[in-house]
Each structure stands twice: as C-alpha cells, then as structure tokens.
Steps between C-alpha positions, in 0.01 A plus 500: 500500500491302174626191679217528754240530223633197316530288814140586591379391155707183504388400851139570407529289187653209687233522768229505235377842610607695194219595261610651172197717439282539810149630466475873565386605846556785739748297698670336204488718187672394177849639433380674185203453272591396143301782345616735228445816702800671343599687186846351448603210281678181600743325265670175601758279333529126552718225362773253580832607643704589194199603292619860480191643668700711749693664217177578318317650799806713580499632143128579536572684824771716342283569196205619710724705729674675210163573341387667822238254620421424864654156550603280791696175493502212748645151484432162656637425846621854572309612811731670750270383779541131416840486330704406809255225593501360149880499486525337843245235411667412171846484654375260767367266226221402736205657316217267409302564180222658712728732698685588180166592344393707800823698516464606137130575550591726794759676286244554224227617740734758652599641161139487382367702794789745524588551134291336229146590608575853632678591177221357287262720697733795440469446125835338424593233251637227726747253352550164673791270426306185593155503656279243672536258207857431608369373833223300335756326278786445743287404801303248296828344384603468864179310571298776667129477425420722200163611631651591837765716333242665275288582804806630685557760228133569430525852644717609206352670197558351157753687282378703207770331293698188590780440253612138491845468348486154354827327430598135447633343817842418356557860392407645840717243676792585273469871573495446877772238524725693264524793739491331840783284635278379786128469565334581831339219700134598452559648156617159384208323668738295713252520787271265306746211482459436127876480454811568705661664199403870506499537122285193442268606781472847346415346164223289656368793704487739205335236285219463752462878536482528121212250495314703765540821300372332186194374689429852633565682173148512357289494821705790642489704180873523445625710209750278325842629396745285306808528723725342237485812283756779516469727804411809296232313307338375821514849647336655194213251527461557874485877455245471221274283716528748787409789269197308374371396842584805713417864440854615568439878472275470806804403705729787408667659801385855563783749482 
C-alpha cells in the first residue's frame, strides 16, 4: 500500500498535478488543519548526524516514563506503511531529489495522522526524534525549492519545544565516522555528485545541512543546546527547560 501511495505522489509531482496544500473544499479537504485543538505537548529534537540528539531524546523518554507521565516517542523515517517503499527506492539509487522529498513527506504524514496528532489530542507528551525541520534542511541541500517543501509540510503543528543540538561540524563528523565502517549512499549524499568518495561527500553534505540549520535556528524558535558538553550536563539542561515550559503534573498517568 505504501508503495502505491508514494508512486501516486511521485507521478503527480512529475506531471505537475501535485499541490502541497490545496484549498479546502468538500471534494478536496486538507489532510489536517494545523490548529492546536489538543491538550498534549510536542517536543522535537534536531541536529546533525552525530550531534547526540537521539541519545538525549531517549533519556528524556525514559525519565518521563519512570516518573509516570503519559509519553509517546516517534522517530524520522519510521512509518510501517512507507518503510518498504523507502527501502526499495533507496536501494535502486534512482530517487530524484523531488521523489526523495515526497517519500519522506509521505512517511511523516502517515505518522502524523496515525500517531502524533491523535496522541496530542489524547493528552500525551509526544517526543519526536527529528521533525519537519530535517526535511526543510536536507531537501533544500538537495536543491528542492524551500518554499515548496515548507508548503508540503504546512499541515504540521509547530512543536512546543524544538531542541537544536548544536555541534561543530568536525566533531559530529568524527563521532559518525568513528563508529561506521561504511556510509549509505543517500546518507553520504552520493546522489548529489559532489564527490565520488563517500566520506568527502558526507562531509560536504553535512556542512550544507549545518548551514541550513543555522539559518533556521532563530526564525523557527529553536532552543539551543551545546552538544559538545557532557551527556549528563546536556540532559540536566534539557529537563530543566521542559519543567519550565510544560506543566508536567498535568500529564501524570492515572493509576
């Protein structure tokens, strides 16, 4: 089913018939309205690969769970509906920047409708390891029009807190390359033709993504975390910010 959805979107985009945010009508209603008609809270983490954001959001998840709060976790590119299509497309190495963008947008839309929004409405604290800002950064680097991508994701609500784990490029690269003997084709940005060497291509790709994040930092209201500090220090700061911005007792699970 996921493959059919993606193929429909890709064919529509190529034909010029795909509209990211059509005007509401009886025959063509919007997927969801970006209105805060829910009681839950949305926390997202963003940052370069190797920034440590996934470690930090996992620690937040365990903390909230152990304290008895209603919490749900979701991560980028994890929709069961779309996973097979994404894997097939990446393995074929035939994805264009537009089809690559659409596949990830489909993945996000599925998780948003089936998980993120329903749980926000149910009064959960929803934790997202990467949110729409990942698409805005990576798709722009691949040459996809920024306004088009922003419109594509315009149905999504803005997080209550977006932690941006800021780390110098060389440090993030060192962390990733230290633990991975090989880099995947798209992960390394080899589809862009910047370099035939996967490590050099990855360096170029991450450098461009870093620039996009820095440009979005203030307009998107990111909460900055120094990702060069010790893990426990970062976590203490993250938890303090959450306590200050969210009324945690309101999200205690009822026994």
